[in-house]
Structures are given as structure tokens and as C-alpha cells.
C-alpha positions in Angstrom: 0.0 0.0 0.0 2.8 2.4 0.9 4.5 1.5 -2.4 1.2 2.3 -4.3 1.1 5.7 -2.8 4.6 6.3 -3.8 3.7 5.3 -7.4 0.5 7.5 -7.3 2.5 10.6 -6.4 5.6 9.8 -8.4 8.0 9.4 -5.4 11.0 7.1 -4.9 10.5 4.3 -2.4 12.0 5.1 0.9 14.6 2.4 1.8 15.6 3.5 5.3 13.8 5.0 8.3 14.9 6.0 11.7 12.7 5.6 14.8 10.8 7.3 16.1 9.1 8.6 12.9 5.5 9.0 11.7 3.8 6.2 9.9 4.8 5.2 6.5 1.8 6.8 5.0 2.4 10.1 6.9 6.0 10.1 5.7 5.2 9.8 2.1 2.4 12.5 2.4 5.1 14.9 3.7 7.6 13.8 1.0 5.0 14.2 -1.7 4.1 17.8 -0.8 1.8 19.5 -3.3 1.4 16.2 -5.2 -1.0 14.8 -2.6 -3.5 17.4 -3.8 -4.8 15.4 -6.7 -7.8 17.8 -7.0 -5.6 20.6 -8.1 -4.3 18.4 -11.0 -7.7 17.8 -12.5 -8.6 20.0 -15.4 -12.3 18.9 -15.4 -14.3 17.0 -12.8 -17.1 14.8 -13.9 -20.1 13.7 -11.7 -18.3 10.5 -10.5 -14.7 11.7 -10.5 -14.2 13.1 -7.0 -15.7 12.4 -3.5 -15.2 14.5 -0.3 -15.5 13.5 3.3 -14.7 14.7 6.8 -15.8 14.2 10.4 -18.0 16.7 12.3 -19.3 16.7 15.8 -23.1 16.8 16.5 -24.6 17.8 19.8 -27.8 16.1 20.8 -29.9 15.4 23.9 -30.2 19.1 24.6 -26.5 19.6 23.9 -25.4 17.3 26.7 -24.1 14.5 24.5 -21.9 14.5 21.4 -21.7 12.2 18.4 -19.7 12.3 15.2 -21.0 12.3 11.6 -19.0 11.4 8.5 -20.8 12.1 5.2 -19.4 11.2 1.8 -20.4 13.8 -0.9 -19.9 13.8 -4.7 -17.9 16.9 -5.8 -19.9 17.5 -9.1 -23.0 15.4 -8.5 -23.6 16.8 -5.0 -25.0 13.4 -4.0 -24.6 12.2 -0.4 -23.5 8.7 -1.3 -23.0 7.6 2.3 -22.8 8.6 5.9 -22.4 7.1 9.4 -22.8 8.3 13.0 -20.9 7.0 16.0 -19.6 8.0 19.4 -16.0 8.4 18.1 -14.4 9.8 15.0 -12.5 6.6 14.3 -11.7 4.0 11.6 -14.8 2.0 12.4 -17.1 4.9 11.7 -15.2 5.9 8.6 -15.4 2.4 7.1 -19.1 2.2 8.0 -19.7 5.4 6.0 -17.7 4.1 3.1 -19.5 0.8 3.2 -22.8 2.7 2.9 -21.5 4.8 0.0 -20.2 1.7 -1.7 -23.6 0.0 -1.4 -25.4 2.9 -3.1 -22.8 3.0 -5.9 -23.1 -0.8 -6.4 -26.9 -0.4 -6.6 -26.5 2.2 -9.3 -23.9 0.2 -11.2 -21.1 2.7 -10.5 -17.5 1.6 -10.8 -15.4 2.7 -7.8 -11.9 2.2 -9.4 -10.3 5.5 -10.4 -12.4 7.8 -8.2 -10.5 10.4 -6.1 -11.4 10.6 -2.4 -10.6 14.0 -1.0 -10.1 14.6 2.8 -7.7 16.1 5.3 -4.8 14.4 7.1 -6.8 13.2 10.1 -5.1 10.1 11.6 -8.1 8.0 10.4 -7.5 9.0 6.8 -3.8 8.2 7.0 -4.4 4.9 8.7 -3.6 1.6 7.0 -7.2 0.4 7.5 -8.7 3.3 5.6 -6.1 3.7 2.9 -5.7 0.0 2.5 -9.5 -0.4 1.9 -9.8 2.4 -0.6 -6.4 2.1 -2.3 -5.9 -1.6 -2.6 -9.4 -3.2 -2.4 -11.5 -0.5 -4.2 -8.8 1.0 -6.4 -9.5 4.7 -5.5 -7.0 7.5 -5.4 -6.5 9.5 -2.2 -6.1 13.3 -2.3 -5.1 15.0 1.0 -5.8 18.6 1.9 -2.6 20.5 2.7 -4.3 23.0 4.9 -7.0 21.1 6.7 -10.7 22.2 6.3 -9.7 25.2 4.2 -8.5 22.8 1.5 -11.7 20.8 1.4 -14.3 23.5 1.1 -16.9 21.2 -0.7 -17.5 19.0 2.3 -17.1 21.9 4.8 -19.9 23.8 3.0 -22.1 20.7 3.1 -21.5 20.1 6.8 -22.0 23.8 7.8 -25.3 23.9 5.9 -26.5 20.6 7.3 -25.8 21.5 10.9 -27.2 25.0 10.7 -30.5 23.9 9.0 -31.0 20.9 11.4 -29.6 22.3 14.6 -32.8 22.2 16.6 -33.8 18.7 15.4 -30.3 17.4 16.3 -30.5 19.0 19.8 -33.9 17.5 20.4 -32.9 13.9 19.6 -32.8 12.1 23.0 -30.7 9.1 22.1 -28.1 8.0 19.5 -30.8 5.9 17.8 -33.1 8.9 17.6 -30.2 11.0 16.3 -29.6 8.5 13.4 -33.2 8.9 12.3 -33.0 12.6 12.6 -29.9 12.6 10.3 -31.5 10.1 7.9 -34.4 12.3 7.0 -32.5 15.5 6.0 -30.0 13.3 4.0 -32.9 11.8 2.1 -34.4 15.2 1.6 -31.1 16.6 0.4 -30.6 13.8 -2.1 -34.1 13.4 -3.5 -36.0 16.6 -3.0 -33.9 19.7 -2.4 -33.0 21.4 -5.7 -29.4 22.5 -6.3 -28.5 25.5 -8.4 -25.3 23.9 -9.7 -27.4 21.0 -11.0 -29.7 22.9 -13.3 -32.1 23.3 -10.3 -32.5 19.5 -9.9 -32.1 17.4 -6.7 -28.7 15.5 -6.7 -30.2 12.0 -7.1 -32.4 13.2 -10.0 -29.3 14.8 -11.7 -27.2 11.7 -11.2 -29.8 9.3 -12.4 -30.4 11.3 -15.6 -26.6 11.5 -16.1 -26.2 7.7 -15.7 -29.0 7.1 -18.2 -27.3 9.4 -20.7 -24.0 7.6 -20.3 -25.6 4.2 -20.8 -27.5 5.4 -23.8 -24.3 6.7 -25.3 -22.5 3.5 -24.6 -25.2 1.4 -26.2 -25.4 3.6 -29.3 -21.7 3.8 -29.9 -20.4 2.3 -33.1 -16.8 2.2 -34.5 -16.0 5.3 -36.6 -16.1 3.5 -39.9 -19.7 2.5 -39.3 -21.1 5.8 -37.9 -24.1 7.3 -39.8 -25.3 10.8 -39.6 -28.6 11.5 -38.1 -31.0 13.6 -40.2 -31.5 17.2 -39.0 -35.0 17.9 -37.6 
């Protein structure tokens, strides 16, 4: 996995280390510098090219208790592909959110390989569990923000809006189970009902579904150049 990250960012493989040092993944992030910002290297971003994620704290039970939410949002599609809530912002929570996102993509027939996951350098996102799952198993690319939340504005904007609009509902949830249901409803509303100005005033799921249909129609109608025929003008 460390070798794959070196290849992804065009770095020579480190042969020697001296203790104590950061983890192998942290070392190569530092060595890669600006190269870990894969988002800056993309000229265009399609609906399924880039995902964003981060942890955020949620207060509930009248503000007396705290939980953590991790949503996974599409950069161009704006779809909330997955999310998870837990008592700690840890690897278990992160992988639960990714499992949920993967289930939605599998249902939609979306290929995971080649996508870019954008996040900060939280220890969870530099862990072997997280990077091993996304890099080695699911064949994604990892893009790390060089300046924390300021370098991941897409997810920060989503989180800020979500918490502000649902603050009273979150505070009124008496238990973790109730909090999960409170989060579920706004997520569903965001995906399926709320219109987004960046998506031709469509809800994110409606936009993505239409885009997937167009891609499939283009694939089915494709013919080799030598056999293409011109469609009559209407």
C-alpha cells in the first residue's frame, strides 16, 4: 500500500527509516508535498470523479451529548453517497460510511476504481485500515488537503449547511438511535427533494440518475467510426 502511494504521487520508495518517525503513509504525504492534492491536478471534474469526506461533531440530547457524523459527498453530483454516525471519529465509523456509500454505488452500477477521495490528514484517513481499503481493495486514489478544512471546502460547506439547518432537530434527539433517524431524513431530503442551483435546479439524485441514463445510452449507441451514420436534421 505504501508502495502504491509512492507510485501514485511519483515518489522514490524510501529504503531506510529511523525511529521514532511518523507512519509510512504520513512520511510519504510529507515527502509528496503538493502532489498529494490530486484535485488541483484535474482540469475537469465529472459527476463521478471526486468524492469528499470529513468528520464533524453533532450535539444532541439538549446539547449534553456528542456524536460524530461522517458524510461522503460527490464533488460534481452533490449526492450524499453515504454517511455514518458514531460515538467516536474513528476508523470503524469511517469504514461504515464508506460501506454505505459503496452499497449505493453498487446499486447504481457505478465503478469505484479510479475515483478520487478528498479529505484532510486526520489520523483515520492516514491509517492503514482506511487507505488499504480504498487504495488496494476498491482502487480509488487518495487526495489529501494540505491546509485542513480550508483545503476541502466542498465537504465543509455541506457540513455547515447541514448542521445549521437541522440544529434544533439534532439537539432534540434524546438518544443515539433517535439521532440517526434525525440525520437520515435530512439526508434523504437533500438527495431526493432539495434542488441544487449547480445541477440545473435539480435534486442531486435526479441529476445523477439522468446523467447515468445518458451515459448508458451513449454506450449502447456507440459504433466504430467506420460505421457511424449521420442523423438527419430535424
